[in-house]
N, C-alpha and C positions, 0 to 999 in steps of 0.2 A: 555609444552612451551607453554604460554599464548601472545598473539600476540594483542595488541589494537589497531583498526582503528577506524578513527573519522567519523560518520555520520554526514552529514549535518543538518537534523532534528532529533530530539530526538523520540523514537517511544512509543506509548502506546498499549499494547496487548489490544485491544477492537472489541468486535463484534456489527457490525451494520450492518442492512439492506442494501441493495446496487443492482441496478439494473444497469445492464452491456448494452450497445448496441455498437456493433462494426459494421463497413460498409465496411470495407476495411483490409486486405486481402479477407476475408468471411465474409457473412452476420450471424449476431450473434445477438440476444436477450436473456438475463436470469437474473436470480435471485440470488443471493449469499449473502455470509456474510465477512466481512472483517474480517482478524486475527491480523492486524496489522494497526497503522494508524496514519500517521504524519502530521505536515502541507506540504511535499514534494510530498505525495505520498500514497498508500495504499497496503497491501497485502491481495489477496483471492485465493479461491481454487476453479477450474474450471473444467467440465469433457472433454472440448474440447481445442485443441491449438489454440490461438489466432493469434499466431507469435508474434515475437520479432518486434516492430517498429510499430507496430498496433495502431491505433487511435481510443479512445473510447470516447464515451458520458456515463457520469456515473448520476446517481439519489442516493445521499447517505442521510440515514435516522438517524440522529441523535437526540435524545432529543424532540422527535415528531415533529421535522423539517426536511424536504427534502430540501436538495440545490443540485445543478446539476455543475458537472466539467467536463471540458475535460481532457484527459488524456493521456499516450501513455505509451505502456508496454515495460518496462526498463530490464525484468528478466521474464523468464519462463521457469521452468525446471518440468518434470515428478517426480512425487513421489508417485507413485502407480498405478496400473493397471486402466487407463483411467481417471485418474487424475493428474491435474498441478497445482501448483503453481505458481499463477503469480504475480508481481510485477507492479505498475504502477506509473508514477511519474504526478502529477500535471501538466498540461498547463495552465490552466486557473484557477484563484481563486478570485474573490472579495473580496471587505474588507469586507462585511458583513458575509462571509462565513468563511472567514481568522477568523474574530474575534472569532465567533461562535467556532471554532477548538482551537484558543487559550486558551478560555474560559475553554475547557475538560483539557489540561495540566495544566493549573494554578489551576483546583481543585484536579489535582493528585501532585502539589506540584513540579510540573515540570514548567522551563524554555523556552518555544518552540524557542526561537532564539537563543539560546544557542547550540553549536556542540554536540552531543552524543557522546558516546564513548562505542565502543562494542568490549568486549573481545571474541577473539577464541582460543580454544582450538587446539594447533598443536601437530599431532602425529611424534615422531621423530624415525626414524630408528635407531636400537642400531648394532654396526658391533661386 
């Protein structure tokens, strides 16, 4: 069975350098790489659980430019021994930074202002 869910923003599977700073609930700073990116947020893998709802400041390097965004963790799950997949929602993104992200989507032939569809394959039990 395939279930289709709408996402608010389309995603790109993009790897970009990322400096993550978290001051609460724990003090943390680390270098990472994004594994997906959208106008609404990004995903990355971290060896330290940062906590759902934690507020972050992130420096993202895209095409030889670095910009700063504020974000909060909206998803965090263990994906391996000492490894966590983290999903963040951008809470501040200025016009210049938004335009730079939109240009990435346009280069890929995607329209960043349209909702994206995500197909999920669900397993069903057979009696």
